[in-house]
Structures are given as C-alpha cells and as structure tokens.
C-alpha positions in Angstrom: 44.3 33.6 69.0 46.7 33.6 66.1 46.4 31.4 63.1 49.7 30.1 61.6 49.4 29.0 57.9 51.8 26.1 57.3 52.4 24.2 54.1 49.5 21.7 54.8 47.1 24.5 55.4 48.0 26.3 52.1 47.7 22.9 50.3 44.2 22.6 51.7 43.2 26.1 50.5 44.6 25.4 47.0 42.6 22.1 47.0 39.4 23.9 47.9 40.0 26.6 45.3 40.7 24.0 42.7 37.7 21.8 43.5 35.3 24.7 43.7 36.5 26.4 40.5 36.6 23.0 38.8 33.0 22.3 39.6 32.2 25.8 38.4 33.8 25.1 35.0 32.0 21.8 34.6 28.7 23.5 35.4 29.5 26.3 33.0 30.4 23.9 30.2 27.2 22.0 30.7 25.1 25.2 30.3 27.2 26.4 27.3 28.3 23.1 25.6 29.2 25.0 22.4 32.3 26.4 24.2 35.1 23.9 23.7 37.9 23.6 26.2 36.1 24.7 29.4 35.6 21.2 30.6 39.2 20.5 30.0 40.1 23.5 32.2 37.9 22.2 34.9 39.6 18.8 34.7 42.9 20.6 35.2 41.6 22.2 38.3 40.5 18.8 39.7 43.9 17.3 39.0 45.6 20.2 40.9 43.1 19.8 43.7 43.7 16.0 43.8 47.5 16.6 43.8 47.1 19.0 46.8 45.1 16.3 48.7 48.0 13.8 48.2 50.6 16.5 49.2 48.7 17.3 52.4 48.7 13.6 53.3 52.5 13.5 53.3 53.7 11.1 56.2 50.2 9.5 56.2 50.4 7.7 52.9 53.1 6.1 50.8 55.7 8.4 49.4 54.9 7.4 45.8 51.5 8.8 46.2 52.4 11.9 48.2 55.5 12.8 46.1 55.5 11.3 42.6 51.7 11.2 42.0 50.9 14.4 43.7 53.4 16.6 41.8 52.8 14.9 38.6 49.0 15.4 38.9 49.6 19.1 39.6 51.8 19.6 36.5 49.3 17.7 34.4 46.6 19.9 35.8 48.5 23.0 34.6 48.9 21.5 31.2 45.2 20.8 31.0 44.5 24.4 31.9 46.4 25.8 29.0 45.2 23.1 26.6 41.7 24.0 27.5 42.4 27.6 26.9 44.0 26.8 23.6 40.9 24.7 22.6 38.6 27.6 23.7 40.5 30.2 21.7 41.2 27.9 18.7 45.0 28.0 19.2 47.2 25.2 18.0 50.9 24.6 18.9 52.6 21.8 17.0 55.4 21.3 19.5 53.0 21.4 22.5 51.5 18.0 21.6 54.8 16.2 22.2 56.5 18.5 24.6 53.8 18.5 27.3 53.7 14.7 27.7 57.5 14.6 27.7 57.7 17.1 30.6 55.2 15.0 32.6 57.1 11.7 32.0 60.5 13.3 32.7 59.2 14.9 36.0 57.7 11.6 37.1 60.9 9.8 36.4 63.1 12.3 38.2 60.7 12.4 41.2 60.7 8.7 41.5 64.5 8.4 41.2 65.3 11.1 43.8 62.7 9.8 46.2 63.5 6.1 46.3 67.0 5.6 44.9 68.9 8.8 45.7 66.7 10.8 48.1 67.2 14.5 47.6 64.5 17.1 48.4 66.4 19.9 46.6 66.7 18.0 43.3 62.9 17.3 43.5 62.2 21.0 44.1 64.4 21.9 41.1 62.7 19.4 38.8 59.2 20.5 39.8 60.2 24.2 39.5 61.7 23.9 36.0 58.8 21.7 34.8 56.2 24.1 36.2 58.0 27.1 34.7 58.2 25.4 31.3 54.5 24.6 31.4 53.7 28.3 32.2 55.9 29.5 29.3 54.2 27.1 26.9 50.8 28.5 28.0 52.0 32.1 27.5 53.6 31.4 24.1 50.4 29.9 22.8 48.2 32.7 24.1 50.5 35.2 22.3 49.1 33.8 19.1 45.6 34.9 20.0 44.3 37.7 17.8 40.6 38.0 18.8 40.1 41.7 19.6 37.1 41.3 22.0 39.0 39.0 24.3 42.4 40.6 24.0 42.5 42.0 27.5 41.5 38.7 29.1 44.2 36.9 27.0 46.8 39.5 28.1 45.7 38.8 31.7 46.4 35.1 31.2 49.8 35.8 29.5 50.8 38.0 32.4 49.7 35.3 34.9 51.6 32.5 33.1 54.7 34.7 32.8 54.6 35.8 36.5 54.1 32.3 37.8 56.8 30.9 35.4 59.2 33.6 36.5 58.5 32.8 40.2 59.3 29.1 39.6 62.6 30.0 37.7 63.5 32.1 40.8 62.7 29.2 43.0 64.9 26.9 40.9 67.8 29.3 41.1 67.4 29.9 44.9 67.4 26.1 45.5 71.1 26.1 44.6 71.9 28.5 47.4 70.1 26.8 50.3 70.7 23.7 52.3 68.5 20.7 51.2 65.7 20.3 53.8 65.1 17.0 55.4 61.4 17.2 54.8 59.6 19.0 51.9 56.7 20.0 54.2 59.2 22.2 56.1 61.1 23.5 53.1 60.6 27.2 53.7 58.8 30.3 52.5 59.3 29.7 48.8 57.5 26.4 48.9 54.6 28.1 50.7 54.6 30.8 48.0 54.5 28.1 45.3 51.1 27.0 46.7 49.9 30.6 46.6 51.2 30.9 43.0 49.0 27.9 42.2 46.0 29.6 43.8 46.7 32.7 41.7 46.8 30.6 38.5 43.5 28.9 39.3 41.6 32.1 40.1 43.1 34.1 37.2 42.5 31.5 34.6 38.9 30.9 35.8 38.2 34.6 35.8 39.7 35.2 32.4 37.9 32.2 30.9 34.5 33.3 32.1 35.3 36.9 30.9 36.1 35.7 27.4 33.0 33.4 27.3 30.8 36.3 28.4 32.3 38.4 25.6 31.5 35.7 23.0 27.9 35.4 24.3 27.5 39.2 24.1 28.9 39.2 20.5 26.5 36.4 19.6 23.5 38.3 21.1 24.6 41.4 19.3 24.8 39.5 16.0 21.4 37.9 16.5 19.9 41.3 17.1 21.5 42.7 13.9 21.5 39.8 11.4 18.6 38.4 9.5 18.6 34.7 10.4 17.4 33.5 7.0 19.7 35.4 4.6 22.6 36.1 6.9 22.6 39.8 5.9 21.8 42.7 8.2 18.2 43.2 9.4 16.2 46.4 9.5 17.4 47.4 13.0 21.0 47.2 11.9 20.3 49.1 8.7 18.7 52.0 10.7 21.9 52.2 12.8 24.1 52.4 9.7 21.8 55.1 8.3 22.0 57.1 11.5 25.8 57.1 11.3 25.8 58.0 7.6 23.3 60.8 8.0 25.4 62.3 10.8 28.5 62.1 8.6 26.7 63.8 5.7 25.6 66.6 8.0 29.1 67.0 9.4 31.2 66.7 6.2 28.8 67.4 3.4 29.0 64.0 1.8 26.2 62.2 0.1 24.7 58.7 0.2 22.0 56.8 -1.7 19.4 54.3 -0.6 18.1 51.6 -3.0 15.0 49.6 -2.2 14.3 46.4 -4.2 11.6 43.8 -4.3 11.4 40.5 -6.0 8.6 40.6 -8.5 5.7 38.1 -8.1 7.5 36.4 -5.3 4.2 35.2 -3.8 3.8 32.9 -6.8 7.0 31.1 -5.9 5.7 30.3 -2.4 2.3 29.3 -3.7 3.6 27.0 -6.4 6.8 25.6 -4.8 6.3 26.1 -1.0 8.0 28.3 1.5 11.2 26.1 1.6 11.9 27.0 -2.0 10.8 30.6 -1.3 13.3 30.8 1.5 16.1 29.5 -0.7 15.3 32.0 -3.4 15.6 34.8 -0.8 19.0 33.5 0.3 20.2 33.3 -3.2 19.0 36.8 -4.0 20.6 38.2 -0.9 23.9 36.5 -1.8 23.7 38.0 -5.3 23.3 41.5 -4.0 26.0 41.1 -1.3 28.5 39.8 -3.8 28.1 42.6 -6.2 28.3 45.7 -4.0 31.3 47.4 -2.4 32.7 46.2 0.9 31.6 49.3 2.8 28.1 49.3 1.2 25.3 47.9 3.5 22.6 45.5 2.4 19.7 44.4 4.6 16.5 42.5 4.5 13.8 45.1 5.0 11.0 42.5 5.4 9.5 39.6 3.4 11.0 39.8 -0.1 12.0 43.5 0.2 15.7 44.3 0.5 17.4 47.7 1.0 20.9 49.0 0.3 22.8 52.0 1.7 25.6 53.3 -0.6 27.9 55.8 1.2 29.7 58.4 -0.9 27.5 57.6 -3.8 26.0 60.1 -6.2 22.7 59.9 -8.2 24.2 58.4 -11.4 26.3 55.8 -9.5 23.4 54.6 -7.4 21.1 54.3 -10.5 23.9 52.4 -12.3 24.2 50.0 -9.3 20.5 49.3 -9.3 20.4 48.7 -13.0 23.3 46.3 -12.8 21.6 44.3 -10.0 18.4 44.3 -11.9 20.1 42.9 -15.1 22.0 40.3 -13.0 18.8 39.2 -11.3 17.0 38.8 -14.5 19.9 36.9 -16.1 20.3 34.5 -13.1 18.7 31.1 -13.2 18.0 29.6 -9.8 18.1 25.8 -9.6 16.9 24.1 -6.5 16.9 20.3 -5.9 17.9 19.8 -9.6 14.2 19.8 -10.7 13.1 23.3 -9.9 14.5 26.1 -12.1 13.4 29.6 -11.6 14.1 32.9 -13.4 13.0 35.9 -11.5 13.1 39.7 -11.8 13.3 42.5 -9.3 12.2 46.1 -9.2 14.4 48.9 -7.7 13.7 52.3 -6.3 16.6 54.8 -5.9 17.0 58.0 -4.0 19.9 60.0 -2.6 20.5 62.4 0.2 19.7 66.1 -0.4 20.9 69.0 1.6 17.4 69.9 2.7 16.6 66.5 4.1 16.0 66.8 7.9 16.5 63.1 8.5 17.6 60.1 6.6 14.1 58.6 6.5 13.3 61.2 4.0 15.6 59.5 1.6 14.1 56.1 2.5 10.6 57.5 1.8 11.7 58.6 -1.7 13.3 55.3 -2.4 10.1 53.5 -1.3 8.0 55.7 -3.6 10.4 55.1 -6.5 10.1 51.3 -5.8 6.3 51.5 -6.1 6.6 53.6 -9.2 8.8 50.8 -10.7 6.2 48.3 -9.9 3.4 50.5 -11.4 5.5 50.9 -14.6 5.6 47.2 -15.2 8.2 45.8 -12.7 11.8 44.6 -13.6 13.1 48.1 -13.8 15.0 50.7 -11.7 13.4 54.1 -11.0 15.1 57.1 -9.5 13.3 59.7 -7.5 15.4 62.8 -7.0 13.1 64.8 -4.6 9.5 64.9 -3.5 8.7 67.8 -5.8 9.9 66.4 -9.1 8.4 63.8 -11.4 9.5 60.2 -11.4 12.1 59.3 -14.0 12.9 55.8 -15.2 
C-alpha cells in the first residue's frame, strides 16, 4: 500500500511539528525563566501550527480564514521566531521594529485583495514568497551581529537555515512568473509542497539551535559557579590551582618564573565580632576589589578561604613580587572602608611572598613558602610583607 503525501498531509505534519516544538519551548522557558525569548519562539511555533490548521481546512472554512488569516499567521510566526532569537542573544535591529509589522500588514492586504476582489493564486504565491524571504533575511542579518563565541556554531546554523529558506522562497517567487496560475492553491504543484517542508526545516533547526545555545549558557554558568567565589566575585581555590598547574607547566617548558603572594586581613575576627558577618562580608568584598584593581590583567587573584587571599603573578621576579605586595599592603592600610555611613574601618593586611625556583618539583612548594612567609609576617607584628626565597634560607622582611 503506497502513501501519497499531498499538500494537506504536509500541512498536517508541519502543524504537528510546530505544536510539539512549541510546547517544548514553553516547557523549557518555564524551567529556565532567566532565558528571555524562548517563550516568544514557542509562540511563533504555535502561530505557524495554527496557520497550517487553517490551510488544511481549505474548502471547509471561509476563504478569509484559510487564505488571509492562515498565511498571515505563518509569517507572523516566523517573525516571532527570529524576534525570540534576538531577545535570547541580546540582538537589537532598529529597522526590524517597524519593518516586520509592515510586512505583515502588506501581506494581509495583498492576500485579501487578490482573494476577494481580483482572485489570482499566483499573485498570492508571489506575495507570500517575497514576504517569507524578507522575514528570513531579516533573521539572518540580525544573527550576523551575534558575537558570543560559545554559541557561534549554533548561530551559524541559524544563519544558514534562514538564508537557505529565504533563497528557496526567492526561487519560488521567480518560478511563479513562468508557470500557469493554478485554479486551486491546494494543487499548486511541487514547490508549494516544498514550501511546507521548508517550514518544517525552520522549526526543527531553530528549536535545535536554541536548545544548543541555552545548554552552552548553562554549562558556562556551572563552570563559572565552580570557579568563582560567590561572595567576592574573584576566583576560588579550585580555579587558582588550575592556573598554577598551567603556569608551572609553562615554567618547566620555557624556563620562566612566577611568584605567589598570600595575604591575610589582620584581626579580621574582631570585625565580625563587633559589627556582624554582614559587615565582615562587605569588608572582604572591598578588599578583593582593591587587590583586583591594582594588579595586571593577566595576574590571578583568588580567595583562599575565610579572610585569606592568594595571588599568582606570571613572569614576575623576586623584587617585582615583593614590590607588588608592599604596594598592596600600603594601599590597604591607607584605605578607609565606610559601610552604611556610620561604620568606618581602617584595616591592615599581612603578605607572604615566594617565587618559583628551578629545583621546585611542583608549584605547591612555592605556595608552601608563601604560606610560611605569611605566618612570619604575622609573627613579626602584622601589616608587613615578608619574602621567603627558599626553604633553606632565613626569612627576610
């Protein structure tokens, strides 16, 4: 038994695709409400599906619904798809805000006129083809502005999809000038059937690309959460270890050097005891910001735990690292922290400095020396920077 797919059958399949993927987008947006635009994409799928329902009911319902409303709904659905994508990716096109509604209104007017006043199926096909192609090219032009690296491949997929579908509808428009106008759109030939398949391709591709980009964002957020200290916004100990692994490998490979600085806020427990942990947390954030703003872009600062912070200074010699530590110490002592206008604090910090030596078997040896130097700074009265060159030499302040 052979199955012959006609225009109505293809319309039914596009309707099913659109409704299923539309429900999927709405469910996804409910679970991930922070992603803007996904619900708009889902609404676009529903409009395409609704338009296909009206198309499939040709000869059973009024021509206004099966011709004018159906095709207008499909074009409006395409517009909502790329508008949702623009919102999701943070893209803004000035001309799109007025051009898209203009396309919809013009299409509706042309369809109405050439359905009820001067019936002409070919003119309607041309109008729909040009409008569909224009909508696709608007979507592609907006996505070309997207610069997010992690979702670049998905964006390229969407651009290719819009361009291919747009090119097909341009071809359909040109071809309509070389064929006899059909008496009934439902029997208008192969290209009309392929137009429905193009719609299915658009729904599937845009849904796949959207979930791909959303998954990339979720993965980036999880990676950030795993590497960033939630209080101060700087790296955590895990991320610092990763940077040290990379820098130690580079030092072994190319003979470069690096320094590690450990620092600790002096008498920080008194801040929490006298003013509470909310003030203590604010002090930690201010101190982290002070360090971050006064180091080089490729230096790494992380919260080691509690009120302890740690810095990795690539390509930094002994004198440079000690100078950085001393500058940070002086800046901390000179900075007055005002909180809630009635709490004013002046704090100090102790610093321990060490640098990589050729006989170090692992970077943790440098960290161990920096930690010992920090304790030496505390034992010598705090508010100072101490450098420990190696495990076999005396501490120097």
